[in-house]
N, C-alpha and C positions, 0 to 999 in steps of 0.2 A: 492771572495769579502772580502775586509778588512774593518774593522770598527774601528774608533777612536772616543770614546765618552768622552766628557768633561762635567763636571757638573757645572763648574763656569768659567767665563771668566776673572775675575779680583780678585786679593787679595788686601786688603787695602794697599794703598800707592804705588801700582805697576801700570805700564802702562797696557793698554788694551791687553789682551792675553799675558801678559809678562811672567807669570809663565810656560805656556806650550810650549813656542817657541822651545826649544830644543827637546821636545817630538815630536812636529809637524815636525821639520826638520828631525829627525831620522826616523819617520814613513814614511814620503814622500820618503826619500832616500832608506830605506830598502825595501819598497814595490813598488818602481819605479812608484809612483803615477803620472799619466798624467792628470787626471781630478778627480773631486770630487763633491759630493752633500752635500750641507749645508742645514740643516733644522732649520730655525730661530724660535725655539720653545719658548725660554724664554725672548724674547725681549719685555717686557710689556710696556716700556715707549717710544719706538721708533717704526717706521713702519718697516715691514718686509724688505722692500727694503733698508732702511737706515741701518738696522742691518746687512743684507747680504753684503752690500757694505763695512761696517766697518770690517767685518770678512775677506772679500776678499782682502782688503788692507794689512792685516796682513799676510795672506797666500801668497800673491804675494811677500812680503818682505822676508818671510821665504824661499820661493823658490829661490829668488835671492841669499840668503846666502848659499844655498846648493851647 
């Protein structure tokens, strides 16, 4: 099992999950990731479903770049 833990999703003035995109891409490629589990822990102002969908959109885009 491989874990990638991120403590924040956005830095001021950047797009959502902008700063870790290269990290995500490298992690996915290096570990040949085919599926993942996302734990929507810190989404206090949105529903877990909306939070998960937002992250999924970014992951899908990163996979397309890989």
